[in-house]
Each structure stands twice: as C-alpha cells, then as structure tokens.
Predicted model as a PDB file, atoms N, CA, C, CB and O in Angstrom, pLDDT in the B-factor column:
MODEL        1                                                                  
ATOM      1  N   MET A   1      30.866 134.932 121.902  1.00 67.00           N  
ATOM      2  CA  MET A   1      32.273 135.123 122.203  1.00 67.00           C  
ATOM      3  C   MET A   1      32.456 136.225 123.249  1.00 67.00           C  
ATOM      4  CB  MET A   1      33.050 135.461 120.926  1.00 67.00           C  
ATOM      5  O   MET A   1      33.272 136.093 124.161  1.00 67.00           O  
ATOM      6  N   THR A   2      31.700 137.298 123.113  1.00 78.00           N  
ATOM      7  CA  THR A   2      31.846 138.394 124.062  1.00 78.00           C  
ATOM      8  C   THR A   2      31.332 138.017 125.435  1.00 78.00           C  
ATOM      9  CB  THR A   2      31.122 139.621 123.563  1.00 78.00           C  
ATOM     10  O   THR A   2      31.841 138.513 126.440  1.00 78.00           O  
ATOM     11  N   THR A   3      30.327 137.142 125.500  1.00 87.00           N  
ATOM     12  CA  THR A   3      29.849 136.718 126.815  1.00 87.00           C  
ATOM     13  C   THR A   3      30.879 135.834 127.502  1.00 87.00           C  
ATOM     14  CB  THR A   3      28.512 135.975 126.689  1.00 87.00           C  
ATOM     15  O   THR A   3      31.016 135.861 128.725  1.00 87.00           O  
ATOM     16  N   LEU A   4      31.610 135.041 126.701  1.00 90.00           N  
ATOM     17  CA  LEU A   4      32.668 134.216 127.284  1.00 90.00           C  
ATOM     18  C   LEU A   4      33.764 135.097 127.866  1.00 90.00           C  
ATOM     19  CB  LEU A   4      33.256 133.257 126.229  1.00 90.00           C  
ATOM     20  O   LEU A   4      34.248 134.850 128.970  1.00 90.00           O  
ATOM     21  N   VAL A   5      34.150 136.118 127.124  1.00 89.00           N  
ATOM     22  CA  VAL A   5      35.174 137.042 127.604  1.00 89.00           C  
ATOM     23  C   VAL A   5      34.675 137.787 128.837  1.00 89.00           C  
ATOM     24  CB  VAL A   5      35.571 138.041 126.496  1.00 89.00           C  
ATOM     25  O   VAL A   5      35.420 137.985 129.796  1.00 89.00           O  
ATOM     26  N   SER A   6      33.427 138.191 128.806  1.00 90.00           N  
ATOM     27  CA  SER A   6      32.856 138.904 129.958  1.00 90.00           C  
ATOM     28  C   SER A   6      32.795 138.002 131.188  1.00 90.00           C  
ATOM     29  CB  SER A   6      31.447 139.429 129.623  1.00 90.00           C  
ATOM     30  O   SER A   6      33.066 138.448 132.303  1.00 90.00           O  
ATOM     31  N   ASN A   7      32.441 136.737 130.984  1.00 90.00           N  
ATOM     32  CA  ASN A   7      32.380 135.795 132.102  1.00 90.00           C  
ATOM     33  C   ASN A   7      33.760 135.545 132.692  1.00 90.00           C  
ATOM     34  CB  ASN A   7      31.759 134.476 131.652  1.00 90.00           C  
ATOM     35  O   ASN A   7      33.911 135.488 133.912  1.00 90.00           O  
ATOM     36  N   ILE A   8      34.769 135.396 131.839  1.00 89.00           N  
ATOM     37  CA  ILE A   8      36.138 135.194 132.326  1.00 89.00           C  
ATOM     38  C   ILE A   8      36.617 136.436 133.068  1.00 89.00           C  
ATOM     39  CB  ILE A   8      37.097 134.864 131.153  1.00 89.00           C  
ATOM     40  O   ILE A   8      37.232 136.338 134.130  1.00 89.00           O  
ATOM     41  N   ARG A   9      36.330 137.600 132.504  1.00 85.00           N  
ATOM     42  CA  ARG A   9      36.732 138.844 133.156  1.00 85.00           C  
ATOM     43  C   ARG A   9      36.047 139.000 134.515  1.00 85.00           C  
ATOM     44  CB  ARG A   9      36.404 140.045 132.260  1.00 85.00           C  
ATOM     45  O   ARG A   9      36.680 139.387 135.498  1.00 85.00           O  
ATOM     46  N   TYR A  10      34.766 138.700 134.558  1.00 84.00           N  
ATOM     47  CA  TYR A  10      34.028 138.802 135.822  1.00 84.00           C  
ATOM     48  C   TYR A  10      34.596 137.825 136.859  1.00 84.00           C  
ATOM     49  CB  TYR A  10      32.520 138.523 135.593  1.00 84.00           C  
ATOM     50  O   TYR A  10      34.749 138.177 138.028  1.00 84.00           O  
ATOM     51  N   TYR A  11      34.907 136.603 136.426  1.00 84.00           N  
ATOM     52  CA  TYR A  11      35.469 135.612 137.352  1.00 84.00           C  
ATOM     53  C   TYR A  11      36.812 136.090 137.901  1.00 84.00           C  
ATOM     54  CB  TYR A  11      35.637 134.246 136.649  1.00 84.00           C  
ATOM     55  O   TYR A  11      37.060 136.000 139.103  1.00 84.00           O  
ATOM     56  N   LEU A  12      37.676 136.595 137.027  1.00 79.00           N  
ATOM     57  CA  LEU A  12      38.986 137.060 137.476  1.00 79.00           C  
ATOM     58  C   LEU A  12      38.871 138.275 138.394  1.00 79.00           C  
ATOM     59  CB  LEU A  12      39.861 137.399 136.276  1.00 79.00           C  
ATOM     60  O   LEU A  12      39.609 138.396 139.373  1.00 79.00           O  
ATOM     61  N   GLU A  13      37.943 139.170 138.071  1.00 76.00           N  
ATOM     62  CA  GLU A  13      37.749 140.330 138.936  1.00 76.00           C  
ATOM     63  C   GLU A  13      37.198 139.910 140.291  1.00 76.00           C  
ATOM     64  CB  GLU A  13      36.809 141.342 138.275  1.00 76.00           C  
ATOM     65  O   GLU A  13      37.556 140.479 141.322  1.00 76.00           O  
ATOM     66  N   ARG A  14      36.336 138.923 140.280  1.00 76.00           N  
ATOM     67  CA  ARG A  14      35.698 138.481 141.527  1.00 76.00           C  
ATOM     68  C   ARG A  14      36.662 137.693 142.415  1.00 76.00           C  
ATOM     69  CB  ARG A  14      34.471 137.625 141.214  1.00 76.00           C  
ATOM     70  O   ARG A  14      36.681 137.879 143.632  1.00 76.00           O  
ATOM     71  N   HIS A  15      37.464 136.811 141.805  1.00 76.00           N  
ATOM     72  CA  HIS A  15      38.305 135.905 142.596  1.00 76.00           C  
ATOM     73  C   HIS A  15      39.796 136.225 142.535  1.00 76.00           C  
ATOM     74  CB  HIS A  15      38.092 134.500 142.133  1.00 76.00           C  
ATOM     75  O   HIS A  15      40.552 135.772 143.394  1.00 76.00           O  
ATOM     76  N   GLY A  16      40.225 136.981 141.559  1.00 70.00           N  
ATOM     77  CA  GLY A  16      41.651 137.229 141.391  1.00 70.00           C  
ATOM     78  C   GLY A  16      42.167 138.442 142.133  1.00 70.00           C  
ATOM     79  O   GLY A  16      43.297 138.446 142.621  1.00 70.00           O  
ATOM     80  N   PHE A  17      41.350 139.459 142.218  1.00 69.00           N  
ATOM     81  CA  PHE A  17      41.775 140.672 142.900  1.00 69.00           C  
ATOM     82  C   PHE A  17      41.610 140.505 144.407  1.00 69.00           C  
ATOM     83  CB  PHE A  17      40.976 141.890 142.398  1.00 69.00           C  
ATOM     84  O   PHE A  17      40.988 139.549 144.871  1.00 69.00           O  
ATOM     85  N   TYR A  18      42.151 141.411 145.138  1.00 80.00           N  
ATOM     86  CA  TYR A  18      42.118 141.400 146.606  1.00 80.00           C  
ATOM     87  C   TYR A  18      42.866 140.197 147.189  1.00 80.00           C  
ATOM     88  CB  TYR A  18      40.669 141.394 147.097  1.00 80.00           C  
ATOM     89  O   TYR A  18      42.546 139.716 148.276  1.00 80.00           O  
ATOM     90  N   VAL A  19      43.858 139.726 146.448  1.00 83.00           N  
ATOM     91  CA  VAL A  19      44.657 138.596 146.938  1.00 83.00           C  
ATOM     92  C   VAL A  19      45.443 139.015 148.169  1.00 83.00           C  
ATOM     93  CB  VAL A  19      45.615 138.076 145.838  1.00 83.00           C  
ATOM     94  O   VAL A  19      45.491 138.288 149.161  1.00 83.00           O  
ATOM     95  N   SER A  20      46.053 140.178 148.102  1.00 81.00           N  
ATOM     96  CA  SER A  20      46.853 140.617 149.244  1.00 81.00           C  
ATOM     97  C   SER A  20      45.972 140.904 150.455  1.00 81.00           C  
ATOM     98  CB  SER A  20      47.664 141.862 148.878  1.00 81.00           C  
ATOM     99  O   SER A  20      46.396 140.687 151.590  1.00 81.00           O  
ATOM    100  N   SER A  21      44.772 141.382 150.234  1.00 83.00           N  
ATOM    101  CA  SER A  21      43.865 141.638 151.358  1.00 83.00           C  
ATOM    102  C   SER A  21      43.452 140.338 152.028  1.00 83.00           C  
ATOM    103  CB  SER A  21      42.622 142.404 150.885  1.00 83.00           C  
ATOM    104  O   SER A  21      43.437 140.237 153.255  1.00 83.00           O  
ATOM    105  N   ARG A  22      43.119 139.345 151.215  1.00 85.00           N  
ATOM    106  CA  ARG A  22      42.726 138.058 151.788  1.00 85.00           C  
ATOM    107  C   ARG A  22      43.897 137.371 152.480  1.00 85.00           C  
ATOM    108  CB  ARG A  22      42.161 137.148 150.703  1.00 85.00           C  
ATOM    109  O   ARG A  22      43.732 136.758 153.534  1.00 85.00           O  
ATOM    110  N   MET A  23      45.100 137.480 151.870  1.00 88.00           N  
ATOM    111  CA  MET A  23      46.279 136.898 152.527  1.00 88.00           C  
ATOM    112  C   MET A  23      46.565 137.589 153.845  1.00 88.00           C  
ATOM    113  CB  MET A  23      47.506 136.989 151.615  1.00 88.00           C  
ATOM    114  O   MET A  23      46.895 136.937 154.836  1.00 88.00           O  
ATOM    115  N   ALA A  24      46.442 138.897 153.860  1.00 89.00           N  
ATOM    116  CA  ALA A  24      46.691 139.661 155.079  1.00 89.00           C  
ATOM    117  C   ALA A  24      45.687 139.282 156.157  1.00 89.00           C  
ATOM    118  CB  ALA A  24      46.627 141.169 154.797  1.00 89.00           C  
ATOM    119  O   ALA A  24      46.052 139.179 157.328  1.00 89.00           O  
ATOM    120  N   ASP A  25      44.433 139.074 155.783  1.00 90.00           N  
ATOM    121  CA  ASP A  25      43.431 138.656 156.765  1.00 90.00           C  
ATOM    122  C   ASP A  25      43.770 137.295 157.357  1.00 90.00           C  
ATOM    123  CB  ASP A  25      42.044 138.614 156.125  1.00 90.00           C  
ATOM    124  O   ASP A  25      43.625 137.082 158.561  1.00 90.00           O  
ATOM    125  N   LYS A  26      44.225 136.371 156.505  1.00 91.00           N  
ATOM    126  CA  LYS A  26      44.563 135.027 157.009  1.00 91.00           C  
ATOM    127  C   LYS A  26      45.811 135.043 157.878  1.00 91.00           C  
ATOM    128  CB  LYS A  26      44.766 134.059 155.845  1.00 91.00           C  
ATOM    129  O   LYS A  26      45.916 134.277 158.836  1.00 91.00           O  
ATOM    130  N   LEU A  27      46.766 135.926 157.542  1.00 92.00           N  
ATOM    131  CA  LEU A  27      48.017 135.982 158.295  1.00 92.00           C  
ATOM    132  C   LEU A  27      47.933 136.919 159.501  1.00 92.00           C  
ATOM    133  CB  LEU A  27      49.145 136.422 157.385  1.00 92.00           C  
ATOM    134  O   LEU A  27      48.822 136.917 160.352  1.00 92.00           O  
ATOM    135  N   GLY A  28      46.886 137.704 159.572  1.00 93.00           N  
ATOM    136  CA  GLY A  28      46.747 138.648 160.677  1.00 93.00           C  
ATOM    137  C   GLY A  28      47.646 139.859 160.534  1.00 93.00           C  
ATOM    138  O   GLY A  28      48.117 140.411 161.529  1.00 93.00           O  
ATOM    139  N   MET A  29      47.883 140.271 159.308  1.00 92.00           N  
ATOM    140  CA  MET A  29      48.744 141.418 159.034  1.00 92.00           C  
ATOM    141  C   MET A  29      47.930 142.494 158.328  1.00 92.00           C  
ATOM    142  CB  MET A  29      49.973 141.003 158.177  1.00 92.00           C  
ATOM    143  O   MET A  29      46.750 142.311 158.032  1.00 92.00           O  
ATOM    144  N   ARG A  30      48.588 143.618 158.067  1.00 90.00           N  
ATOM    145  CA  ARG A  30      47.952 144.656 157.267  1.00 90.00           C  
ATOM    146  C   ARG A  30      48.245 144.382 155.796  1.00 90.00           C  
ATOM    147  CB  ARG A  30      48.450 146.076 157.684  1.00 90.00           C  
ATOM    148  O   ARG A  30      49.306 143.862 155.451  1.00 90.00           O  
ATOM    149  N   ALA A  31      47.302 144.734 154.942  1.00 85.00           N  
ATOM    150  CA  ALA A  31      47.451 144.488 153.503  1.00 85.00           C  
ATOM    151  C   ALA A  31      48.610 145.290 152.921  1.00 85.00           C  
ATOM    152  CB  ALA A  31      46.155 144.836 152.764  1.00 85.00           C  
ATOM    153  O   ALA A  31      49.246 144.855 151.961  1.00 85.00           O  
ATOM    154  N   LYS A  32      48.886 146.456 153.497  1.00 88.00           N  
ATOM    155  CA  LYS A  32      49.988 147.294 153.016  1.00 88.00           C  
ATOM    156  C   LYS A  32      51.319 146.557 153.147  1.00 88.00           C  
ATOM    157  CB  LYS A  32      50.037 148.625 153.795  1.00 88.00           C  
ATOM    158  O   LYS A  32      52.160 146.635 152.252  1.00 88.00           O  
ATOM    159  N   ASN A  33      51.514 145.849 154.246  1.00 90.00           N  
ATOM    160  CA  ASN A  33      52.765 145.117 154.455  1.00 90.00           C  
ATOM    161  C   ASN A  33      52.892 143.954 153.485  1.00 90.00           C  
ATOM    162  CB  ASN A  33      52.851 144.608 155.891  1.00 90.00           C  
ATOM    163  O   ASN A  33      53.990 143.662 153.012  1.00 90.00           O  
ATOM    164  N   VAL A  34      51.794 143.291 153.186  1.00 87.00           N  
ATOM    165  CA  VAL A  34      51.834 142.178 152.231  1.00 87.00           C  
ATOM    166  C   VAL A  34      52.174 142.700 150.840  1.00 87.00           C  
ATOM    167  CB  VAL A  34      50.479 141.420 152.207  1.00 87.00           C  
ATOM    168  O   VAL A  34      52.971 142.091 150.126  1.00 87.00           O  
ATOM    169  N   ARG A  35      51.578 143.820 150.453  1.00 85.00           N  
ATOM    170  CA  ARG A  35      51.879 144.412 149.144  1.00 85.00           C  
ATOM    171  C   ARG A  35      53.340 144.843 149.059  1.00 85.00           C  
ATOM    172  CB  ARG A  35      50.960 145.615 148.874  1.00 85.00           C  
ATOM    173  O   ARG A  35      53.991 144.630 148.037  1.00 85.00           O  
ATOM    174  N   LEU A  36      53.852 145.443 150.119  1.00 89.00           N  
ATOM    175  CA  LEU A  36      55.266 145.840 150.126  1.00 89.00           C  
ATOM    176  C   LEU A  36      56.185 144.631 150.020  1.00 89.00           C  
ATOM    177  CB  LEU A  36      55.592 146.628 151.397  1.00 89.00           C  
ATOM    178  O   LEU A  36      57.213 144.687 149.347  1.00 89.00           O  
ATOM    179  N   PHE A  37      55.816 143.532 150.686  1.00 91.00           N  
ATOM    180  CA  PHE A  37      56.619 142.316 150.582  1.00 91.00           C  
ATOM    181  C   PHE A  37      56.676 141.827 149.135  1.00 91.00           C  
ATOM    182  CB  PHE A  37      56.048 141.216 151.494  1.00 91.00           C  
ATOM    183  O   PHE A  37      57.747 141.456 148.656  1.00 91.00           O  
ATOM    184  N   PHE A  38      55.539 141.820 148.432  1.00 88.00           N  
ATOM    185  CA  PHE A  38      55.536 141.377 147.039  1.00 88.00           C  
ATOM    186  C   PHE A  38      56.344 142.313 146.154  1.00 88.00           C  
ATOM    187  CB  PHE A  38      54.110 141.275 146.520  1.00 88.00           C  
ATOM    188  O   PHE A  38      57.019 141.856 145.232  1.00 88.00           O  
ATOM    189  N   ILE A  39      56.287 143.606 146.414  1.00 87.00           N  
ATOM    190  CA  ILE A  39      57.067 144.562 145.626  1.00 87.00           C  
ATOM    191  C   ILE A  39      58.558 144.345 145.858  1.00 87.00           C  
ATOM    192  CB  ILE A  39      56.676 146.011 145.982  1.00 87.00           C  
ATOM    193  O   ILE A  39      59.329 144.285 144.900  1.00 87.00           O  
ATOM    194  N   TYR A  40      58.968 144.228 147.108  1.00 90.00           N  
ATOM    195  CA  TYR A  40      60.387 143.998 147.411  1.00 90.00           C  
ATOM    196  C   TYR A  40      60.860 142.656 146.875  1.00 90.00           C  
ATOM    197  CB  TYR A  40      60.629 144.066 148.919  1.00 90.00           C  
ATOM    198  O   TYR A  40      61.977 142.558 146.369  1.00 90.00           O  
ATOM    199  N   ALA A  41      60.040 141.628 146.975  1.00 90.00           N  
ATOM    200  CA  ALA A  41      60.422 140.308 146.463  1.00 90.00           C  
ATOM    201  C   ALA A  41      60.602 140.337 144.950  1.00 90.00           C  
ATOM    202  CB  ALA A  41      59.367 139.258 146.845  1.00 90.00           C  
ATOM    203  O   ALA A  41      61.510 139.696 144.422  1.00 90.00           O  
ATOM    204  N   SER A  42      59.743 141.076 144.248  1.00 87.00           N  
ATOM    205  CA  SER A  42      59.883 141.146 142.791  1.00 87.00           C  
ATOM    206  C   SER A  42      61.155 141.904 142.407  1.00 87.00           C  
ATOM    207  CB  SER A  42      58.647 141.825 142.161  1.00 87.00           C  
ATOM    208  O   SER A  42      61.841 141.507 141.466  1.00 87.00           O  
ATOM    209  N   PHE A  43      61.481 142.983 143.117  1.00 86.00           N  
ATOM    210  CA  PHE A  43      62.727 143.693 142.820  1.00 86.00           C  
ATOM    211  C   PHE A  43      63.940 142.835 143.149  1.00 86.00           C  
ATOM    212  CB  PHE A  43      62.791 145.009 143.597  1.00 86.00           C  
ATOM    213  O   PHE A  43      64.931 142.863 142.420  1.00 86.00           O  
ATOM    214  N   PHE A  44      63.874 142.073 144.239  1.00 86.00           N  
ATOM    215  CA  PHE A  44      65.004 141.221 144.613  1.00 86.00           C  
ATOM    216  C   PHE A  44      65.230 140.127 143.581  1.00 86.00           C  
ATOM    217  CB  PHE A  44      64.774 140.602 145.991  1.00 86.00           C  
ATOM    218  O   PHE A  44      66.370 139.876 143.192  1.00 86.00           O  
ATOM    219  N   THR A  45      64.162 139.470 143.132  1.00 87.00           N  
ATOM    220  CA  THR A  45      64.342 138.389 142.167  1.00 87.00           C  
ATOM    221  C   THR A  45      64.812 138.913 140.823  1.00 87.00           C  
ATOM    222  CB  THR A  45      63.049 137.616 141.994  1.00 87.00           C  
ATOM    223  O   THR A  45      65.602 138.257 140.145  1.00 87.00           O  
ATOM    224  N   MET A  46      64.337 140.086 140.431  1.00 84.00           N  
ATOM    225  CA  MET A  46      64.804 140.669 139.185  1.00 84.00           C  
ATOM    226  C   MET A  46      66.272 141.067 139.319  1.00 84.00           C  
ATOM    227  CB  MET A  46      63.940 141.888 138.795  1.00 84.00           C  
ATOM    228  O   MET A  46      67.059 140.831 138.402  1.00 84.00           O  
ATOM    229  N   GLY A  47      66.644 141.655 140.424  1.00 84.00           N  
ATOM    230  CA  GLY A  47      68.019 142.079 140.641  1.00 84.00           C  
ATOM    231  C   GLY A  47      68.974 140.912 140.813  1.00 84.00           C  
ATOM    232  O   GLY A  47      70.122 140.982 140.375  1.00 84.00           O  
ATOM    233  N   ALA A  48      68.516 139.841 141.443  1.00 87.00           N  
ATOM    234  CA  ALA A  48      69.373 138.677 141.663  1.00 87.00           C  
ATOM    235  C   ALA A  48      69.752 138.036 140.332  1.00 87.00           C  
ATOM    236  CB  ALA A  48      68.671 137.649 142.572  1.00 87.00           C  
ATOM    237  O   ALA A  48      70.897 137.624 140.145  1.00 87.00           O  
ATOM    238  N   GLY A  49      68.810 137.950 139.421  1.00 86.00           N  
ATOM    239  CA  GLY A  49      69.110 137.394 138.095  1.00 86.00           C  
ATOM    240  C   GLY A  49      70.113 138.238 137.338  1.00 86.00           C  
ATOM    241  O   GLY A  49      70.994 137.707 136.663  1.00 86.00           O  
ATOM    242  N   PHE A  50      69.984 139.543 137.447  1.00 87.00           N  
ATOM    243  CA  PHE A  50      70.912 140.441 136.771  1.00 87.00           C  
ATOM    244  C   PHE A  50      72.309 140.329 137.369  1.00 87.00           C  
ATOM    245  CB  PHE A  50      70.415 141.886 136.855  1.00 87.00           C  
ATOM    246  O   PHE A  50      73.298 140.376 136.637  1.00 87.00           O  
ATOM    247  N   ILE A  51      72.403 140.182 138.673  1.00 89.00           N  
ATOM    248  CA  ILE A  51      73.704 140.029 139.331  1.00 89.00           C  
ATOM    249  C   ILE A  51      74.367 138.725 138.917  1.00 89.00           C  
ATOM    250  CB  ILE A  51      73.548 140.078 140.859  1.00 89.00           C  
ATOM    251  O   ILE A  51      75.573 138.697 138.674  1.00 89.00           O  
ATOM    252  N   VAL A  52      73.599 137.646 138.834  1.00 89.00           N  
ATOM    253  CA  VAL A  52      74.151 136.364 138.369  1.00 89.00           C  
ATOM    254  C   VAL A  52      74.649 136.503 136.937  1.00 89.00           C  
ATOM    255  CB  VAL A  52      73.087 135.235 138.463  1.00 89.00           C  
ATOM    256  O   VAL A  52      75.717 135.994 136.597  1.00 89.00           O  
ATOM    257  N   TYR A  53      73.886 137.185 136.102  1.00 90.00           N  
ATOM    258  CA  TYR A  53      74.300 137.407 134.714  1.00 90.00           C  
ATOM    259  C   TYR A  53      75.618 138.174 134.641  1.00 90.00           C  
ATOM    260  CB  TYR A  53      73.212 138.168 133.951  1.00 90.00           C  
ATOM    261  O   TYR A  53      76.514 137.792 133.888  1.00 90.00           O  
ATOM    262  N   LEU A  54      75.743 139.239 135.409  1.00 91.00           N  
ATOM    263  CA  LEU A  54      76.981 140.022 135.389  1.00 91.00           C  
ATOM    264  C   LEU A  54      78.163 139.219 135.921  1.00 91.00           C  
ATOM    265  CB  LEU A  54      76.812 141.298 136.209  1.00 91.00           C  
ATOM    266  O   LEU A  54      79.274 139.335 135.405  1.00 91.00           O  
ATOM    267  N   THR A  55      77.930 138.404 136.952  1.00 92.00           N  
ATOM    268  CA  THR A  55      78.997 137.570 137.494  1.00 92.00           C  
ATOM    269  C   THR A  55      79.483 136.560 136.471  1.00 92.00           C  
ATOM    270  CB  THR A  55      78.525 136.854 138.746  1.00 92.00           C  
ATOM    271  O   THR A  55      80.688 136.380 136.301  1.00 92.00           O  
ATOM    272  N   LEU A  56      78.557 135.899 135.788  1.00 92.00           N  
ATOM    273  CA  LEU A  56      78.954 134.927 134.765  1.00 92.00           C  
ATOM    274  C   LEU A  56      79.679 135.598 133.603  1.00 92.00           C  
ATOM    275  CB  LEU A  56      77.729 134.176 134.247  1.00 92.00           C  
ATOM    276  O   LEU A  56      80.644 135.046 133.075  1.00 92.00           O  
ATOM    277  N   ALA A  57      79.231 136.764 133.207  1.00 91.00           N  
ATOM    278  CA  ALA A  57      79.914 137.489 132.132  1.00 91.00           C  
ATOM    279  C   ALA A  57      81.329 137.869 132.556  1.00 91.00           C  
ATOM    280  CB  ALA A  57      79.120 138.751 131.739  1.00 91.00           C  
ATOM    281  O   ALA A  57      82.258 137.795 131.752  1.00 91.00           O  
ATOM    282  N   PHE A  58      81.499 138.272 133.809  1.00 92.00           N  
ATOM    283  CA  PHE A  58      82.829 138.606 134.313  1.00 92.00           C  
ATOM    284  C   PHE A  58      83.742 137.388 134.300  1.00 92.00           C  
ATOM    285  CB  PHE A  58      82.735 139.175 135.729  1.00 92.00           C  
ATOM    286  O   PHE A  58      84.895 137.488 133.879  1.00 92.00           O  
ATOM    287  N   TRP A  59      83.244 136.236 134.754  1.00 91.00           N  
ATOM    288  CA  TRP A  59      84.067 135.026 134.790  1.00 91.00           C  
ATOM    289  C   TRP A  59      84.446 134.567 133.385  1.00 91.00           C  
ATOM    290  CB  TRP A  59      83.328 133.905 135.523  1.00 91.00           C  
ATOM    291  O   TRP A  59      85.571 134.118 133.164  1.00 91.00           O  
ATOM    292  N   LEU A  60      83.522 134.675 132.435  1.00 89.00           N  
ATOM    293  CA  LEU A  60      83.855 134.297 131.063  1.00 89.00           C  
ATOM    294  C   LEU A  60      84.905 135.225 130.474  1.00 89.00           C  
ATOM    295  CB  LEU A  60      82.605 134.307 130.190  1.00 89.00           C  
ATOM    296  O   LEU A  60      85.818 134.772 129.784  1.00 89.00           O  
ATOM    297  N   LYS A  61      84.786 136.505 130.738  1.00 88.00           N  
ATOM    298  CA  LYS A  61      85.783 137.456 130.249  1.00 88.00           C  
ATOM    299  C   LYS A  61      87.146 137.191 130.891  1.00 88.00           C  
ATOM    300  CB  LYS A  61      85.332 138.902 130.533  1.00 88.00           C  
ATOM    301  O   LYS A  61      88.177 137.258 130.221  1.00 88.00           O  
ATOM    302  N   LEU A  62      87.146 136.895 132.172  1.00 86.00           N  
ATOM    303  CA  LEU A  62      88.391 136.580 132.873  1.00 86.00           C  
ATOM    304  C   LEU A  62      89.019 135.306 132.318  1.00 86.00           C  
ATOM    305  CB  LEU A  62      88.136 136.432 134.379  1.00 86.00           C  
ATOM    306  O   LEU A  62      90.236 135.235 132.146  1.00 86.00           O  
ATOM    307  N   LYS A  63      88.195 134.307 132.040  1.00 83.00           N  
ATOM    308  CA  LYS A  63      88.700 133.056 131.470  1.00 83.00           C  
ATOM    309  C   LYS A  63      89.322 133.312 130.110  1.00 83.00           C  
ATOM    310  CB  LYS A  63      87.576 132.014 131.352  1.00 83.00           C  
ATOM    311  O   LYS A  63      90.368 132.745 129.794  1.00 83.00           O  
ATOM    312  N   ASP A  64      88.700 134.153 129.302  1.00 78.00           N  
ATOM    313  CA  ASP A  64      89.255 134.454 127.988  1.00 78.00           C  
ATOM    314  C   ASP A  64      90.562 135.223 128.087  1.00 78.00           C  
ATOM    315  CB  ASP A  64      88.257 135.241 127.169  1.00 78.00           C  
ATOM    316  O   ASP A  64      91.431 135.068 127.228  1.00 78.00           O  
ATOM    317  N   LEU A  65      90.719 136.045 129.110  1.00 77.00           N  
ATOM    318  CA  LEU A  65      91.975 136.775 129.276  1.00 77.00           C  
ATOM    319  C   LEU A  65      93.104 135.863 129.747  1.00 77.00           C  
ATOM    320  CB  LEU A  65      91.789 137.918 130.266  1.00 77.00           C  
ATOM    321  O   LEU A  65      94.258 136.059 129.365  1.00 77.00           O  
ATOM    322  N   ILE A  66      92.784 134.873 130.568  1.00 79.00           N  
ATOM    323  CA  ILE A  66      93.818 133.990 131.109  1.00 79.00           C  
ATOM    324  C   ILE A  66      94.200 132.909 130.113  1.00 79.00           C  
ATOM    325  CB  ILE A  66      93.345 133.353 132.410  1.00 79.00           C  
ATOM    326  O   ILE A  66      95.379 132.683 129.841  1.00 79.00           O  
ATOM    327  N   TYR A  67      93.189 132.247 129.576  1.00 73.00           N  
ATOM    328  CA  TYR A  67      93.437 131.148 128.650  1.00 73.00           C  
ATOM    329  C   TYR A  67      93.273 131.630 127.220  1.00 73.00           C  
ATOM    330  CB  TYR A  67      92.491 129.968 128.933  1.00 73.00           C  
ATOM    331  O   TYR A  67      92.229 131.419 126.604  1.00 73.00           O  
ATOM    332  N   THR A  68      94.299 132.274 126.694  1.00 68.00           N  
ATOM    333  CA  THR A  68      94.241 132.727 125.308  1.00 68.00           C  
ATOM    334  C   THR A  68      94.609 131.573 124.395  1.00 68.00           C  
ATOM    335  CB  THR A  68      95.183 133.938 125.073  1.00 68.00           C  
ATOM    336  O   THR A  68      95.527 130.807 124.689  1.00 68.00           O  
ATOM    337  N   LYS A  69      93.899 131.451 123.299  1.00 67.00           N  
ATOM    338  CA  LYS A  69      94.158 130.370 122.348  1.00 67.00           C  
ATOM    339  C   LYS A  69      95.230 130.820 121.368  1.00 67.00           C  
ATOM    340  CB  LYS A  69      92.858 129.960 121.595  1.00 67.00           C  
ATOM    341  O   LYS A  69      95.137 131.894 120.773  1.00 67.00           O  
ATOM    342  N   ARG A  70      96.218 130.009 121.214  1.00 66.00           N  
ATOM    343  CA  ARG A  70      97.288 130.297 120.264  1.00 66.00           C  
ATOM    344  C   ARG A  70      97.092 129.411 119.035  1.00 66.00           C  
ATOM    345  CB  ARG A  70      98.698 130.065 120.908  1.00 66.00           C  
ATOM    346  O   ARG A  70      96.776 128.227 119.147  1.00 66.00           O  
ATOM    347  N   THR A  71      97.285 130.005 117.877  1.00 69.00           N  
ATOM    348  CA  THR A  71      97.054 129.256 116.659  1.00 69.00           C  
ATOM    349  C   THR A  71      98.204 128.310 116.319  1.00 69.00           C  
ATOM    350  CB  THR A  71      96.825 130.204 115.521  1.00 69.00           C  
ATOM    351  O   THR A  71      97.994 127.277 115.684  1.00 69.00           O  
ATOM    352  N   SER A  72      99.410 128.661 116.738  1.00 67.00           N  
ATOM    353  CA  SER A  72     100.539 127.756 116.460  1.00 67.00           C  
ATOM    354  C   SER A  72     101.564 127.882 117.593  1.00 67.00           C  
ATOM    355  CB  SER A  72     101.203 128.086 115.067  1.00 67.00           C  
ATOM    356  O   SER A  72     101.432 128.706 118.498  1.00 67.00           O  
ATOM    357  N   VAL A  73     102.549 127.063 117.506  1.00 69.00           N  
ATOM    358  CA  VAL A  73     103.594 127.047 118.521  1.00 69.00           C  
ATOM    359  C   VAL A  73     104.452 128.319 118.428  1.00 69.00           C  
ATOM    360  CB  VAL A  73     104.475 125.786 118.364  1.00 69.00           C  
ATOM    361  O   VAL A  73     105.013 128.764 119.429  1.00 69.00           O  
ATOM    362  N   PHE A  74     104.548 128.890 117.249  1.00 70.00           N  
ATOM    363  CA  PHE A  74     105.423 130.019 117.018  1.00 70.00           C  
ATOM    364  C   PHE A  74     104.830 131.349 117.488  1.00 70.00           C  
ATOM    365  CB  PHE A  74     105.753 130.101 115.564  1.00 70.00           C  
ATOM    366  O   PHE A  74     105.477 132.386 117.344  1.00 70.00           O  
ATOM    367  N   ASP A  75     103.610 131.345 118.049  1.00 59.00           N  
ATOM    368  CA  ASP A  75     102.992 132.580 118.527  1.00 59.00           C  
ATOM    369  C   ASP A  75     103.483 132.967 119.923  1.00 59.00           C  
ATOM    370  CB  ASP A  75     101.480 132.432 118.536  1.00 59.00           C  
ATOM    371  O   ASP A  75     103.044 133.989 120.450  1.00 59.00           O  
ATOM    372  N   LEU A  76     104.352 132.212 120.524  1.00 58.00           N  
ATOM    373  CA  LEU A  76     104.868 132.523 121.846  1.00 58.00           C  
ATOM    374  C   LEU A  76     105.670 133.770 121.751  1.00 58.00           C  
ATOM    375  CB  LEU A  76     105.704 131.379 122.418  1.00 58.00           C  
ATOM    376  O   LEU A  76     106.211 134.233 122.755  1.00 58.00           O  
TER     377      LEU A  76                                                      
ENDMDL                                                                          
END                                                                             
C-alpha cells in the first residue's frame, strides 16, 4: 500500500508540478506572469460568484418588499 502511495506521489511530483513553467515555455512568456494570471483568475472567479450571490439576494429581498402577501382582503 505504501509503495502505491509513493508511486502516485512520485508521478504527481514528476508530472504535476512545474505546470506554469512548462506553459510559460510553450507560450514564450515568463513563469511569473503565468502564475500571476492564475492567481488573478482565481480571485476573479471567486469574487464573481459572490457578486452574483449578493445580486440575487438583493433582488429577492426587493421582490419581497414589493409583492407582500396578504392573508385576507381585509388587510388593506
């Protein structure tokens, strides 16, 4: 079992790391710029989801304020 884990770890270390360096070499850029792009993209996608969530919460709250449910006709 430990050799299987060691083999998987070795494979991931050998082929999984240095992704940004290899991408930068293929694109002809510096690895620092590729890493910064991934960092900014992750912050943007995380922030975009939060903004959509806040917008939907605002619209639902606004809908509840405008369309209030009345239990009977005499509540006017």
